[in-house]
KEKE-3310 file (N, C-alpha, C; in steps of 0.2 Angstrom, whole numbers, plus 5000, padded with zeros to 4 digits):
npx = (4695:4709:4727:4736:4739:4729:4733:4737:4726:4727:4727:4713:4714:4713:4700:4702:4695:4689:4690:4700:4711:4711:4715:4727:4734:4733:4740:4753:4755:4754:4765:4775:4773:4776:4789:4795:4792:4799:4812:4813:4811:4823:4832:4829:4831:4845:4849:4846:4856:4865:4873:4876:4889:4891:4901:4904:4904:4908:4907:4903:4903:4894:4894:4883:4884:4897:4911:4917:4932:4949:4958:4961:4953:4941:4933:4923:4924:4919:4906:4899:4894:4893:4883:4878:4861:4851:4846:4859:4870:4874:4874:4882:4882:4893:4894:4907:4913:4902:4896:4892:4880:4878:4869:4870:4862:4861:4860:4852:4837:4819:4810:4797:4793:4790:4795:4809:4812:4810:4819:4816:4813:4805:4790:4796:4796:4791:4802:4817:4815:4823:4819:4815:4822:4837:4854:4869:4883:4893:4910:4910:4899:4886:4871:4869:4862:4867:4870:4877:4882:4889:4899:4905:4915:4917:4931:4937:4928:4926:4929:4920:4907:4907:4914:4906:4889:4881:4888:4885:4878:4889:4897:4889:4888:4901:4901:4892:4898:4910:4904:4898:4909:4918:4910:4911:4923:4923:4918:4902:4900:4910:4906:4894:4896:4909:4920:4915:4919:4931:4926:4919:4929:4936:4927:4926:4940:4940:4930:4937:4948:4941:4935:4947:4953:4944:4944:4934:4934:4931:4932:4932:4924:4918:4913:4900:4894:4881:4874:4864:4857:4847:4829:4822:4831:4834:4831:4840:4852:4852:4853:4866:4873:4870:4877:4890:4891:4890:4901:4912:4910:4913:4926:4932:4930:4938:4950:4951:4952:4964:4973:4972:4976:4989:4995:4994:5003:5014:5016:5018:5029:5038:5038:5044:5056:5061:5062:5071:5082:5085:5087:5099:5107:5108:5114:5126:5132:5133:5141:5152:5155:5158:5169:5178:5179:5185:5197:5202:5204:5213:5226:5228:5228:5239:5249:5249:5244:5240:5235:5225:5216:5212:5205:5195:5189:5184:5176:5166:5161:5156:5145:5138:5135:5126:5115:5119:5123:5135:5151:5165:5181:5193:5209:5219:5233:5250:5259:5251:5244:5229:5218:5213:5196:5186:5170:5159:5144:5127:5128:5128:5114:5113:5111:5095:5093:5092:5076:5074:5071:5056:5054)
npy = (5575:5569:5568:5562:5550:5536:5519:5505:5493:5475:5463:5453:5435:5425:5415:5397:5385:5368:5360:5366:5363:5349:5347:5352:5344:5332:5334:5336:5323:5316:5321:5315:5302:5302:5306:5295:5285:5289:5289:5275:5270:5276:5268:5256:5258:5260:5248:5239:5239:5230:5215:5198:5188:5173:5158:5153:5164:5180:5198:5214:5231:5244:5262:5274:5268:5266:5256:5252:5255:5248:5237:5222:5224:5228:5217:5208:5197:5181:5182:5194:5210:5228:5241:5257:5258:5255:5269:5273:5264:5249:5232:5219:5202:5189:5172:5163:5150:5142:5132:5138:5138:5138:5137:5133:5143:5142:5131:5120:5111:5117:5115:5110:5114:5103:5093:5096:5094:5080:5076:5074:5072:5083:5080:5076:5089:5093:5101:5109:5123:5138:5149:5145:5134:5129:5126:5119:5120:5108:5103:5096:5101:5097:5097:5098:5096:5103:5105:5113:5113:5122:5122:5133:5143:5157:5167:5180:5191:5205:5209:5201:5206:5220:5222:5219:5221:5210:5197:5183:5182:5185:5174:5165:5169:5167:5153:5149:5154:5146:5133:5134:5138:5127:5116:5118:5114:5100:5084:5078:5064:5062:5071:5065:5051:5045:5053:5059:5062:5069:5080:5086:5090:5099:5109:5113:5118:5128:5137:5140:5147:5159:5164:5167:5176:5187:5190:5187:5183:5170:5153:5138:5123:5112:5105:5100:5092:5089:5080:5078:5071:5079:5079:5076:5068:5057:5043:5040:5043:5034:5022:5023:5023:5010:5003:5007:5001:4987:4987:4989:4978:4968:4971:4970:4956:4951:4956:4949:4935:4936:4939:4926:4917:4923:4921:4907:4903:4909:4902:4889:4891:4894:4882:4873:4879:4878:4863:4861:4868:4860:4847:4851:4854:4841:4834:4841:4838:4824:4823:4829:4820:4808:4813:4815:4802:4795:4802:4797:4784:4785:4786:4773:4765:4770:4765:4751:4745:4733:4725:4733:4733:4720:4719:4728:4722:4710:4715:4721:4710:4704:4712:4711:4697:4695:4688:4675:4658:4652:4658:4658:4663:4664:4668:4675:4666:4668:4667:4670:4660:4651:4644:4628:4623:4614:4608:4600:4593:4591:4588:4578:4581:4591:4582:4582:4590:4581:4582:4590:4582:4583:4587)
npz = (5322:5313:5315:5306:5292:5291:5297:5286:5283:5286:5272:5270:5271:5256:5253:5251:5241:5243:5231:5223:5232:5232:5219:5218:5227:5220:5208:5213:5218:5206:5199:5206:5204:5190:5190:5197:5188:5176:5181:5183:5170:5164:5171:5166:5153:5153:5158:5148:5140:5143:5137:5132:5125:5117:5119:5106:5098:5091:5095:5088:5092:5087:5086:5082:5070:5067:5070:5087:5093:5088:5077:5084:5095:5091:5091:5102:5115:5122:5135:5147:5142:5140:5132:5125:5123:5108:5099:5099:5101:5093:5092:5084:5082:5078:5072:5074:5075:5071:5058:5042:5029:5011:4996:4979:4966:4953:4938:4942:4940:4941:4956:4967:4984:4991:4982:4983:4996:4997:4988:4975:4957:4946:4935:4919:4907:4890:4884:4889:4900:4900:4907:4920:4923:4928:4922:4916:4905:4897:4893:4881:4875:4880:4890:4907:4923:4938:4956:4970:4987:4999:5013:5026:5037:5047:5046:5047:5055:5055:5042:5035:5040:5037:5025:5014:5007:5009:5014:5014:5002:4993:4995:4990:4976:4972:4973:4963:4952:4952:4950:4937:4929:4931:4926:4913:4909:4910:4903:4900:4903:4912:4922:4927:4929:4927:4933:4945:4958:4955:4948:4958:4967:4959:4958:4972:4973:4964:4970:4982:4977:4972:4983:4991:4982:4982:4995:5006:5019:5024:5028:5018:5022:5017:5001:4992:4978:4967:4953:4938:4924:4911:4912:4900:4893:4901:4900:4889:4895:4905:4898:4893:4905:4910:4899:4902:4914:4911:4902:4912:4920:4911:4908:4920:4922:4912:4916:4928:4923:4916:4926:4933:4923:4921:4934:4935:4924:4929:4941:4935:4928:4938:4944:4934:4932:4945:4946:4935:4940:4951:4945:4937:4948:4954:4943:4941:4953:4952:4941:4946:4956:4949:4942:4952:4957:4945:4945:4957:4953:4943:4948:4953:4942:4935:4943:4942:4928:4922:4932:4937:4926:4926:4938:4936:4926:4932:4942:4933:4926:4936:4939:4928:4927:4938:4942:4940:4946:4948:4945:4935:4932:4919:4917:4904:4896:4900:4889:4879:4872:4869:4882:4887:4889:4899:4902:4913:4910:4916:4929:4945:4954:4969:4984:4993:5009:5025:5033:5048:5064:5073:5090)
capx = (4700:4715:4733:4740:4735:4727:4737:4734:4723:4729:4722:4711:4716:4708:4697:4703:4690:4691:4692:4707:4716:4712:4718:4735:4737:4733:4746:4759:4756:4756:4772:4779:4773:4779:4796:4797:4792:4805:4818:4812:4812:4830:4836:4828:4835:4852:4850:4845:4862:4869:4872:4881:4892:4892:4908:4906:4903:4911:4902:4905:4899:4893:4891:4881:4885:4904:4914:4920:4939:4953:4961:4957:4949:4934:4929:4921:4924:4913:4905:4894:4896:4888:4883:4872:4855:4849:4849:4866:4875:4871:4878:4881:4885:4895:4895:4914:4914:4896:4896:4887:4879:4875:4867:4870:4856:4861:4862:4847:4830:4814:4807:4793:4796:4789:4800:4815:4812:4810:4825:4813:4813:4798:4789:4799:4793:4793:4808:4820:4813:4828:4816:4814:4826:4845:4858:4876:4885:4899:4915:4908:4893:4880:4868:4868:4860:4871:4869:4882:4881:4895:4899:4910:4915:4919:4938:4938:4922:4925:4928:4913:4901:4908:4917:4901:4883:4879:4894:4883:4877:4895:4899:4884:4890:4907:4899:4889:4904:4914:4900:4897:4915:4921:4907:4913:4930:4922:4914:4896:4901:4914:4902:4889:4898:4916:4924:4911:4923:4936:4922:4917:4935:4938:4922:4929:4946:4938:4927:4942:4952:4938:4935:4953:4954:4939:4945:4928:4935:4928:4936:4928:4925:4916:4909:4896:4891:4876:4873:4859:4855:4841:4824:4820:4836:4835:4832:4846:4858:4852:4856:4873:4876:4870:4882:4896:4892:4892:4908:4916:4910:4917:4934:4934:4930:4944:4956:4952:4954:4971:4977:4972:4981:4996:4997:4995:5009:5020:5017:5021:5036:5042:5039:5048:5063:5064:5064:5077:5088:5086:5091:5105:5112:5110:5118:5133:5135:5134:5147:5158:5157:5161:5176:5182:5180:5190:5203:5205:5206:5219:5232:5229:5229:5246:5254:5249:5239:5237:5231:5219:5211:5209:5201:5189:5185:5181:5170:5161:5158:5152:5139:5134:5132:5124:5110:5122:5124:5142:5155:5172:5185:5199:5213:5223:5240:5256:5262:5247:5240:5223:5218:5208:5191:5181:5164:5155:5137:5123:5131:5124:5111:5114:5106:5092:5095:5086:5072:5075:5065:5053:5054)
capy = (5576:5565:5572:5558:5545:5530:5513:5501:5487:5469:5460:5446:5429:5423:5408:5391:5380:5361:5357:5368:5360:5342:5347:5353:5337:5327:5336:5334:5315:5314:5323:5311:5296:5303:5306:5288:5281:5291:5285:5268:5270:5277:5262:5250:5260:5259:5241:5236:5239:5224:5209:5192:5185:5166:5155:5152:5170:5187:5203:5220:5236:5250:5268:5278:5265:5265:5251:5255:5251:5247:5231:5216:5227:5229:5210:5207:5190:5178:5185:5200:5217:5234:5246:5261:5255:5258:5270:5276:5259:5243:5226:5214:5196:5185:5165:5162:5143:5139:5131:5141:5134:5141:5133:5137:5145:5141:5124:5115:5112:5120:5110:5113:5113:5096:5089:5098:5090:5073:5075:5070:5075:5084:5076:5079:5093:5092:5104:5113:5130:5142:5154:5142:5128:5130:5121:5120:5118:5104:5104:5092:5104:5094:5101:5094:5099:5102:5110:5113:5115:5124:5123:5137:5146:5164:5168:5187:5194:5212:5209:5197:5210:5227:5222:5218:5222:5204:5192:5177:5182:5185:5168:5161:5171:5163:5146:5149:5155:5140:5128:5135:5138:5120:5112:5120:5110:5093:5081:5076:5057:5063:5074:5061:5044:5042:5057:5063:5065:5074:5086:5090:5093:5104:5115:5116:5122:5135:5142:5143:5152:5165:5167:5170:5182:5192:5191:5187:5182:5164:5147:5133:5117:5106:5107:5094:5093:5084:5081:5074:5073:5082:5074:5073:5063:5052:5036:5039:5043:5027:5017:5024:5020:5002:5001:5008:4996:4981:4987:4989:4971:4963:4973:4966:4949:4950:4957:4943:4930:4938:4937:4919:4914:4925:4918:4900:4903:4911:4896:4884:4893:4893:4875:4871:4882:4874:4857:4862:4869:4853:4843:4854:4853:4834:4832:4844:4834:4817:4823:4830:4813:4804:4816:4813:4794:4794:4805:4793:4778:4786:4784:4766:4763:4772:4761:4744:4745:4726:4723:4738:4731:4714:4721:4731:4717:4706:4719:4722:4704:4702:4716:4708:4691:4696:4682:4668:4655:4651:4662:4656:4667:4660:4673:4673:4663:4673:4666:4672:4655:4650:4639:4623:4624:4608:4609:4594:4595:4586:4585:4575:4587:4590:4579:4586:4589:4578:4586:4590:4579:4587:4584)
capz = (5316:5314:5314:5301:5288:5295:5295:5281:5286:5283:5267:5273:5267:5251:5255:5247:5241:5244:5225:5221:5236:5230:5212:5219:5229:5214:5203:5217:5218:5199:5197:5210:5200:5184:5191:5198:5181:5172:5184:5182:5163:5163:5173:5161:5147:5154:5160:5142:5136:5144:5133:5133:5119:5118:5118:5099:5094:5092:5094:5086:5094:5083:5089:5077:5063:5066:5075:5092:5094:5082:5077:5087:5100:5089:5092:5109:5116:5126:5142:5147:5140:5140:5126:5125:5119:5102:5093:5100:5100:5090:5093:5079:5084:5072:5074:5071:5074:5068:5051:5038:5022:5005:4990:4972:4963:4945:4936:4944:4938:4945:4960:4972:4991:4993:4978:4985:5003:4995:4983:4969:4951:4943:4929:4913:4902:4883:4883:4894:4900:4903:4912:4927:4924:4928:4918:4915:4898:4898:4888:4875:4872:4882:4895:4913:4929:4944:4961:4975:4994:5002:5020:5028:5043:5046:5049:5048:5056:5053:5035:5033:5041:5035:5019:5009:5010:5011:5013:5012:4995:4990:4995:4985:4970:4971:4972:4957:4947:4952:4947:4930:4926:4931:4922:4906:4908:4911:4899:4903:4906:4918:4928:4929:4930:4927:4937:4949:4963:4952:4946:4964:4970:4955:4960:4978:4972:4961:4974:4986:4974:4971:4990:4992:4978:4984:5002:5009:5026:5026:5026:5016:5025:5012:4995:4989:4971:4964:4946:4935:4917:4909:4912:4894:4891:4907:4897:4885:4900:4909:4894:4893:4912:4909:4895:4906:4920:4907:4900:4917:4922:4906:4909:4927:4921:4908:4920:4933:4919:4914:4932:4934:4918:4922:4940:4934:4920:4933:4945:4931:4926:4944:4946:4929:4934:4951:4944:4931:4945:4955:4940:4936:4954:4954:4937:4943:4959:4949:4937:4950:4960:4944:4941:4958:4957:4940:4947:4961:4949:4938:4952:4954:4935:4933:4947:4939:4923:4921:4938:4937:4921:4928:4944:4934:4922:4937:4944:4928:4924:4942:4939:4922:4929:4945:4943:4939:4953:4949:4940:4934:4927:4917:4914:4898:4897:4899:4882:4874:4869:4872:4887:4886:4894:4899:4906:4915:4910:4919:4935:4949:4958:4976:4988:4998:5016:5029:5037:5056:5068:5078:5097)
cpx = (4706:4721:4737:4736:4734:4731:4733:4731:4725:4724:4719:4712:4710:4705:4699:4698:4693:4693:4699:4713:4717:4716:4726:4738:4738:4739:4752:4760:4757:4763:4777:4779:4777:4787:4799:4797:4798:4811:4818:4814:4820:4834:4835:4831:4843:4854:4850:4851:4867:4868:4877:4883:4894:4899:4909:4904:4908:4906:4906:4900:4899:4890:4890:4884:4893:4907:4918:4927:4942:4956:4957:4952:4942:4930:4929:4921:4919:4913:4901:4898:4891:4889:4877:4867:4854:4845:4857:4871:4870:4876:4877:4885:4887:4897:4902:4915:4908:4897:4890:4886:4876:4874:4867:4863:4855:4862:4857:4840:4825:4811:4803:4796:4796:4794:4807:4817:4813:4816:4822:4813:4806:4797:4792:4794:4795:4800:4811:4817:4818:4825:4816:4819:4833:4848:4865:4879:4892:4904:4914:4901:4886:4877:4867:4866:4864:4869:4875:4880:4888:4895:4906:4910:4918:4926:4939:4931:4921:4924:4922:4907:4902:4911:4912:4894:4879:4884:4891:4881:4883:4898:4895:4886:4896:4906:4896:4894:4908:4910:4900:4904:4919:4917:4909:4920:4929:4917:4908:4897:4905:4910:4897:4891:4905:4921:4920:4915:4928:4932:4921:4923:4937:4933:4925:4935:4944:4935:4932:4946:4948:4937:4941:4955:4950:4940:4938:4928:4932:4933:4931:4930:4923:4912:4906:4893:4887:4874:4868:4858:4848:4835:4822:4825:4838:4836:4838:4852:4858:4855:4864:4876:4876:4876:4889:4897:4894:4899:4913:4916:4914:4925:4936:4935:4937:4950:4957:4954:4962:4975:4977:4977:4988:4999:4999:5002:5015:5022:5020:5028:5041:5044:5044:5056:5066:5066:5070:5083:5090:5090:5098:5110:5113:5115:5126:5136:5137:5141:5153:5160:5161:5169:5181:5184:5185:5197:5206:5208:5212:5225:5233:5230:5237:5251:5254:5243:5235:5232:5224:5214:5208:5204:5194:5185:5181:5175:5164:5158:5154:5145:5135:5131:5130:5119:5113:5124:5131:5146:5162:5176:5192:5203:5217:5230:5245:5259:5257:5243:5234:5223:5212:5203:5186:5176:5161:5148:5133:5126:5126:5121:5113:5109:5102:5094:5090:5083:5074:5069:5063:5053:5047)
cpy = (5573:5569:5569:5553:5539:5524:5509:5495:5481:5466:5453:5441:5427:5416:5403:5386:5373:5358:5359:5364:5353:5342:5348:5347:5332:5328:5334:5327:5313:5315:5318:5304:5296:5303:5299:5284:5283:5288:5278:5266:5271:5271:5256:5252:5258:5251:5237:5235:5233:5218:5204:5189:5178:5164:5154:5158:5176:5192:5210:5226:5242:5256:5273:5275:5264:5260:5255:5251:5251:5240:5225:5218:5228:5223:5209:5200:5188:5181:5191:5206:5222:5238:5251:5258:5259:5264:5272:5270:5253:5237:5221:5208:5191:5178:5163:5154:5139:5138:5134:5137:5139:5136:5137:5138:5144:5133:5119:5116:5114:5114:5114:5111:5106:5091:5090:5094:5083:5071:5072:5075:5077:5080:5080:5083:5092:5095:5108:5120:5134:5147:5151:5137:5130:5125:5123:5117:5114:5106:5101:5095:5101:5099:5096:5099:5098:5107:5108:5116:5116:5126:5127:5140:5153:5165:5175:5190:5201:5213:5206:5202:5217:5227:5221:5219:5216:5199:5186:5177:5182:5178:5163:5162:5167:5156:5145:5150:5149:5134:5128:5134:5131:5115:5112:5116:5103:5090:5078:5069:5058:5066:5069:5054:5043:5046:5061:5066:5070:5081:5090:5093:5099:5110:5118:5120:5128:5140:5144:5148:5159:5168:5170:5176:5188:5194:5192:5185:5176:5158:5141:5126:5111:5109:5101:5096:5087:5085:5076:5076:5076:5077:5071:5068:5058:5045:5035:5039:5036:5022:5017:5022:5013:5000:5002:5003:4989:4981:4986:4981:4967:4965:4969:4959:4947:4950:4951:4937:4930:4936:4930:4916:4916:4922:4911:4899:4904:4905:4890:4885:4892:4886:4872:4873:4879:4867:4857:4863:4863:4848:4845:4853:4846:4832:4835:4840:4827:4818:4825:4824:4809:4806:4814:4806:4792:4796:4800:4786:4778:4784:4777:4763:4764:4767:4754:4743:4738:4724:4727:4735:4725:4715:4724:4727:4712:4709:4720:4716:4702:4706:4713:4702:4690:4690:4675:4665:4654:4655:4660:4660:4664:4666:4670:4671:4669:4673:4668:4667:4654:4644:4634:4623:4618:4609:4602:4596:4589:4583:4583:4581:4586:4586:4583:4585:4586:4583:4585:4587:4583:4584:4582)
cpz = (5317:5312:5308:5297:5293:5293:5291:5285:5282:5278:5270:5268:5262:5253:5250:5247:5242:5237:5222:5225:5234:5223:5213:5222:5224:5210:5207:5217:5211:5197:5200:5206:5194:5185:5193:5192:5177:5175:5183:5174:5161:5165:5169:5155:5147:5155:5153:5138:5138:5139:5134:5126:5121:5117:5110:5095:5096:5091:5092:5088:5090:5086:5083:5070:5062:5072:5080:5093:5088:5083:5080:5093:5098:5090:5100:5110:5120:5133:5141:5145:5140:5134:5127:5121:5113:5103:5093:5098:5097:5090:5088:5081:5078:5075:5071:5070:5071:5060:5047:5032:5017:5000:4984:4970:4956:4944:4938:4941:4943:4949:4965:4979:4993:4989:4981:4992:5002:4990:4977:4963:4949:4937:4923:4908:4895:4881:4889:4894:4903:4908:4919:4928:4923:4925:4918:4908:4900:4892:4882:4872:4874:4888:4901:4919:4935:4950:4966:4982:4997:5009:5022:5034:5043:5050:5051:5049:5054:5046:5032:5034:5038:5028:5013:5012:5012:5010:5011:5004:4991:4989:4990:4978:4968:4969:4965:4951:4946:4949:4940:4926:4926:4927:4914:4904:4909:4905:4903:4906:4912:4924:4931:4932:4932:4932:4941:4955:4961:4950:4953:4967:4966:4957:4967:4977:4969:4966:4980:4983:4973:4978:4992:4989:4980:4991:5006:5016:5028:5024:5024:5019:5021:5007:4992:4983:4969:4957:4943:4928:4916:4909:4905:4891:4896:4904:4894:4890:4904:4905:4894:4900:4912:4905:4898:4911:4916:4905:4906:4920:4917:4907:4915:4926:4917:4912:4925:4929:4917:4920:4934:4929:4919:4928:4939:4930:4925:4938:4941:4929:4932:4945:4941:4931:4940:4950:4940:4935:4949:4951:4939:4942:4955:4949:4939:4948:4956:4945:4941:4954:4955:4943:4946:4958:4952:4942:4952:4958:4945:4942:4952:4947:4933:4937:4944:4934:4922:4927:4939:4932:4923:4934:4941:4929:4927:4940:4939:4926:4930:4942:4933:4924:4936:4946:4942:4946:4954:4943:4940:4929:4926:4914:4908:4900:4896:4892:4877:4870:4873:4877:4885:4891:4894:4904:4907:4915:4914:4925:4940:4954:4965:4979:4993:5005:5020:5033:5045:5059:5073:5085:5098)
residu = (UNK:UNK:UNK:UNK:UNK:UNK:UNK:UNK:UNK:UNK:UNK:UNK:UNK:UNK:UNK:UNK:UNK:UNK:UNK:UNK:UNK:UNK:UNK:UNK:UNK:UNK:UNK:UNK:UNK:UNK:UNK:UNK:UNK:UNK:UNK:UNK:UNK:UNK:UNK:UNK:UNK:UNK:UNK:UNK:UNK:UNK:UNK:UNK:UNK:UNK:UNK:UNK:UNK:UNK:UNK:UNK:UNK:UNK:UNK:UNK:UNK:UNK:UNK:UNK:UNK:UNK:UNK:UNK:UNK:UNK:UNK:UNK:UNK:UNK:UNK:UNK:UNK:UNK:UNK:UNK:UNK:UNK:UNK:UNK:UNK:UNK:UNK:UNK:UNK:UNK:UNK:UNK:UNK:UNK:UNK:UNK:UNK:UNK:UNK:UNK:UNK:UNK:UNK:UNK:UNK:UNK:UNK:UNK:UNK:UNK:UNK:UNK:UNK:UNK:UNK:UNK:UNK:UNK:UNK:UNK:UNK:UNK:UNK:UNK:UNK:UNK:UNK:UNK:UNK:UNK:UNK:UNK:UNK:UNK:UNK:UNK:UNK:UNK:UNK:UNK:UNK:UNK:UNK:UNK:UNK:UNK:UNK:UNK:UNK:UNK:UNK:UNK:UNK:UNK:UNK:UNK:UNK:UNK:UNK:UNK:UNK:UNK:UNK:UNK:UNK:UNK:UNK:UNK:UNK:UNK:UNK:UNK:UNK:UNK:UNK:UNK:UNK:UNK:UNK:UNK:UNK:UNK:UNK:UNK:UNK:UNK:UNK:UNK:UNK:UNK:UNK:UNK:UNK:UNK:UNK:UNK:UNK:UNK:UNK:UNK:UNK:UNK:UNK:UNK:UNK:UNK:UNK:UNK:UNK:UNK:UNK:UNK:UNK:UNK:UNK:UNK:UNK:UNK:UNK:UNK:UNK:UNK:UNK:UNK:UNK:UNK:UNK:UNK:UNK:UNK:UNK:UNK:UNK:UNK:UNK:UNK:UNK:UNK:UNK:UNK:UNK:UNK:UNK:UNK:UNK:UNK:UNK:UNK:UNK:UNK:UNK:UNK:UNK:UNK:UNK:UNK:UNK:UNK:UNK:UNK:UNK:UNK:UNK:UNK:UNK:UNK:UNK:UNK:UNK:UNK:UNK:UNK:UNK:UNK:UNK:UNK:UNK:UNK:UNK:UNK:UNK:UNK:UNK:UNK:UNK:UNK:UNK:UNK:UNK:UNK:UNK:UNK:UNK:UNK:UNK:UNK:UNK:UNK:UNK:UNK:UNK:UNK:UNK:UNK:UNK:UNK:UNK:UNK:UNK:UNK:UNK:UNK:UNK:UNK:UNK:UNK:UNK:UNK:UNK:UNK:UNK:UNK:UNK:UNK:UNK:UNK:UNK:UNK:UNK:UNK:UNK:UNK:UNK:UNK:UNK:UNK:UNK:UNK:UNK:UNK:UNK:UNK:UNK:UNK:UNK:UNK:UNK:UNK:UNK:UNK:UNK:UNK:UNK:UNK:UNK:UNK:UNK:UNK:UNK)
# end
């Protein structure tokens, strides 16, 4: 018989089978792999936030849809940057120096893709179909097809991206507005032939005014406008163009003939004026010489009038009888009576000189 309680016996260890042990080891290994994969995915997630902005771009970082930064700090320049991956952050890249293009969607006839690529006109239909064919009304009430291509670049990226749902559509709407409004101020002949450059410049000015008024944040680089007559009236317009060409040709020929006649008349007038001026100069010089000569003779006449008259008479008779072999001058008698003049006719002819003897 014992005096106290018996001591507790130790619990024998529960036997572990090999299957449970293998499962525990497998779970431990799986947790290690999952942990490594999660760490790797986290690293990839964080690393995916790196991005690069090109030299011709600006980037805007949005955090939950709101731009990060204020003022000029909103725009990220060229180089590497980091942002939280989507959906926390979102990066919007804006090409600031790249030339953007939009084309008008009104005023042009319907074309297939092949016709548009070849810039070919479709077969003319019996009439214009406003449901598929675009057109513009001119100032003189005619119909014309016109399309415009606008080249622009982005000046204010923040306004361009966040100021409108789609800024490109806003620029396109401005171009459509300018094309239709400008066509209404030009006559059809001016749009197609006479003032095509003026019409194109007017469309460009109009679209610039609209873009500036709406503050779209872009700068227009070039606006090219192409216009054609309706296909149903192509022959009539071609006849008008031929008439314009013939008219211009005839006007040019007339202007050329006018220039020839004018130039010839001017040359003839210059020649006549030059001859007249030469004759005038020569006549003035001759009269001046005669006046000087008579002025010099006047003093001689005043000194001895009779001697002067006799000298002048002798000189004058000498000039009159230049071809006479002999000249005899008989002055008047001092008493005024006439002198007796006796002439010996049939004088003995002079004897010929003997020929010189040759050695």
